[in-house]
Structures are given as structure tokens and as C-alpha cells.
MIDOSE-1310 file (N, C-alpha, C; in nm, 2 decimals, decimal comma, always signed):
residues 72
llng	+9,00/+5,42/+5,84/+8,99/+5,29/+5,78/+9,12/+5,21/+5,80; +9,11/+5,08/+5,80/+9,23/+4,99/+5,81/+9,31/+4,98/+5,68; +9,24/+4,99/+5,57/+9,30/+4,98/+5,44/+9,28/+5,11/+5,36; +9,39/+5,16/+5,30/+9,37/+5,27/+5,21/+9,29/+5,24/+5,09
righ	+9,20/+5,32/+5,04/+9,11/+5,29/+4,93/+9,09/+5,42/+4,84; +9,08/+5,39/+4,71/+9,04/+5,50/+4,62/+8,93/+5,44/+4,53; +8,82/+5,52/+4,52/+8,71/+5,48/+4,44/+8,61/+5,39/+4,51; +8,61/+5,39/+4,64/+8,53/+5,30/+4,72/+8,39/+5,37/+4,74
ravr	+8,30/+5,30/+4,81/+8,17/+5,35/+4,84/+8,14/+5,32/+4,99; +8,07/+5,41/+5,05/+8,03/+5,39/+5,19/+7,88/+5,41/+5,21; +7,82/+5,32/+5,29/+7,68/+5,33/+5,31/+7,65/+5,31/+5,46; +7,56/+5,39/+5,52/+7,53/+5,37/+5,66/+7,42/+5,26/+5,68
lndg	+7,45/+5,17/+5,76/+7,36/+5,06/+5,79/+7,25/+5,09/+5,89; +7,15/+5,01/+5,90/+7,04/+5,03/+5,99/+7,08/+5,05/+6,14; +7,19/+4,98/+6,18/+7,24/+4,99/+6,31/+7,33/+5,11/+6,34; +7,35/+5,19/+6,24/+7,44/+5,31/+6,25/+7,58/+5,29/+6,21
qilv	+7,63/+5,17/+6,19/+7,76/+5,14/+6,14/+7,77/+5,18/+5,99; +7,89/+5,20/+5,95/+7,92/+5,24/+5,81/+7,99/+5,12/+5,74; +7,93/+5,08/+5,63/+8,00/+4,97/+5,55/+8,07/+5,04/+5,43; +8,20/+5,01/+5,43/+8,29/+5,06/+5,32/+8,33/+4,95/+5,23
tgge	+8,30/+4,96/+5,10/+8,33/+4,85/+5,01/+8,40/+4,90/+4,89; +8,47/+4,80/+4,83/+8,54/+4,83/+4,70/+8,65/+4,93/+4,70; +8,68/+4,98/+4,58/+8,79/+5,07/+4,57/+8,92/+5,00/+4,54; +9,01/+5,07/+4,49/+9,15/+5,01/+4,47/+9,22/+5,01/+4,60
tafg	+9,26/+4,89/+4,64/+9,33/+4,86/+4,76/+9,43/+4,75/+4,74; +9,53/+4,74/+4,82/+9,63/+4,64/+4,81/+9,57/+4,51/+4,87; +9,45/+4,51/+4,93/+9,40/+4,40/+5,01/+9,29/+4,33/+4,94; +9,28/+4,34/+4,80/+9,18/+4,26/+4,73/+9,04/+4,31/+4,75
tsae	+8,95/+4,22/+4,78/+8,81/+4,25/+4,78/+8,76/+4,27/+4,93; +8,84/+4,33/+5,01/+8,80/+4,35/+5,15/+8,69/+4,45/+5,16; +8,62/+4,45/+5,27/+8,52/+4,55/+5,31/+8,54/+4,58/+5,46; +8,50/+4,69/+5,50/+8,52/+4,73/+5,64/+8,39/+4,78/+5,70
lvde	+8,37/+4,76/+5,83/+8,26/+4,82/+5,91/+8,32/+4,92/+6,00; +8,27/+5,04/+6,00/+8,32/+5,15/+6,09/+8,21/+5,18/+6,19; +8,24/+5,17/+6,31/+8,15/+5,21/+6,42/+8,19/+5,34/+6,48; +8,12/+5,45/+6,45/+8,16/+5,58/+6,49/+8,14/+5,59/+6,64
rtgt	+8,04/+5,52/+6,70/+8,02/+5,53/+6,84/+8,14/+5,48/+6,93; +8,20/+5,37/+6,88/+8,31/+5,32/+6,96/+8,45/+5,36/+6,90; +8,45/+5,41/+6,78/+8,57/+5,45/+6,71/+8,65/+5,33/+6,66; +8,58/+5,22/+6,64/+8,65/+5,10/+6,59/+8,61/+5,07/+6,44
trev	+8,71/+5,00/+6,38/+8,69/+4,96/+6,24/+8,73/+4,81/+6,23; +8,65/+4,73/+6,17/+8,69/+4,59/+6,15/+8,67/+4,54/+6,01; +8,75/+4,45/+5,97/+8,74/+4,40/+5,83/+8,64/+4,29/+5,83; +8,55/+4,29/+5,72/+8,45/+4,19/+5,70/+8,46/+4,13/+5,56
agpm	+8,38/+4,03/+5,53/+8,39/+3,97/+5,40/+8,34/+4,07/+5,30; +8,42/+4,08/+5,19/+8,39/+4,18/+5,09/+8,32/+4,12/+4,97; +8,30/+4,20/+4,86/+8,23/+4,15/+4,74/+8,32/+4,04/+4,67; +8,27/+3,96/+4,59/+8,35/+3,86/+4,52/+8,45/+3,92/+4,42
vqri	+8,42/+4,04/+4,37/+8,50/+4,10/+4,27/+8,54/+4,24/+4,31; +8,67/+4,27/+4,30/+8,71/+4,41/+4,34/+8,66/+4,51/+4,23; +8,60/+4,62/+4,28/+8,55/+4,71/+4,18/+8,56/+4,86/+4,23; +8,56/+4,95/+4,14/+8,56/+5,09/+4,17/+8,45/+5,16/+4,09
ghta	+8,40/+5,27/+4,15/+8,30/+5,35/+4,08/+8,16/+5,28/+4,08; +8,13/+5,19/+4,17/+8,01/+5,12/+4,18/+7,91/+5,20/+4,27; +7,79/+5,15/+4,28/+7,69/+5,21/+4,38/+7,67/+5,12/+4,49; +7,63/+5,17/+4,61/+7,60/+5,09/+4,72/+7,47/+5,14/+4,77
trfg	+7,36/+5,06/+4,77/+7,23/+5,10/+4,80/+7,18/+5,01/+4,92; +7,14/+5,08/+5,03/+7,08/+5,00/+5,14/+6,93/+5,00/+5,13; +6,88/+4,88/+5,15/+6,73/+4,86/+5,15/+6,68/+4,86/+5,29; +6,55/+4,88/+5,30/+6,48/+4,88/+5,43/+6,51/+4,77/+5,52
ngrv	+6,53/+4,65/+5,46/+6,56/+4,53/+5,54/+6,70/+4,52/+5,59; +6,79/+4,62/+5,55/+6,93/+4,62/+5,59/+7,03/+4,57/+5,50; +6,98/+4,50/+5,39/+7,07/+4,44/+5,29/+7,13/+4,56/+5,21; +7,25/+4,53/+5,15/+7,31/+4,63/+5,07/+7,34/+4,57/+4,93
llvg	+7,30/+4,64/+4,83/+7,32/+4,60/+4,69/+7,44/+4,68/+4,63; +7,54/+4,61/+4,58/+7,65/+4,68/+4,50/+7,63/+4,65/+4,36; +7,63/+4,76/+4,28/+7,60/+4,75/+4,13/+7,69/+4,84/+4,05; +7,73/+4,78/+3,94/+7,81/+4,86/+3,84/+7,95/+4,88/+3,87
gvtt	+8,01/+4,99/+3,82/+8,15/+5,01/+3,84/+8,23/+4,93/+3,74; +8,36/+4,93/+3,76/+8,45/+4,86/+3,68/+8,54/+4,77/+3,77; +8,57/+4,65/+3,72/+8,66/+4,57/+3,80/+8,80/+4,61/+3,79; +8,88/+4,58/+3,89/+9,02/+4,62/+3,89/+9,11/+4,50/+3,89
């Protein structure tokens, strides 16, 4: 990952990439996409509020819902 995180969540997307969200990080509400096929990681728009201990659920249509946890 580009940013160190504690308390984050990761979920595999329909295209095989891994979305990493939340957690305590020095970079605010960032999120990252990890592509294991190419070995690359890129920063993407994160949630509006930084949180730890949340859930990340992927729906069949590819959308991801972040719920719960505590804000930091």
C-alpha cells in the first residue's frame, strides 16, 4: 500500500482489484486500489469521513457500501 493503515478494510472488486478504505492514516480519508496482476497501487477518492472498524460490502453491481466503525 502507498499509505500505512491500521483498522482499515479491504474488499475485492468485480474486476479483481482490491479496494482498501479507511483506517488510521496520516493521509486523511484516502482509499487505494491494488491491482495484483500488475503489482500497482493507486490512490482514489476515499470516504467523506475517516473511520476504523467499519465493514466494506461489495454488491453484485460492483458498488461498495461502508458501514459502521468509529470516526477518527
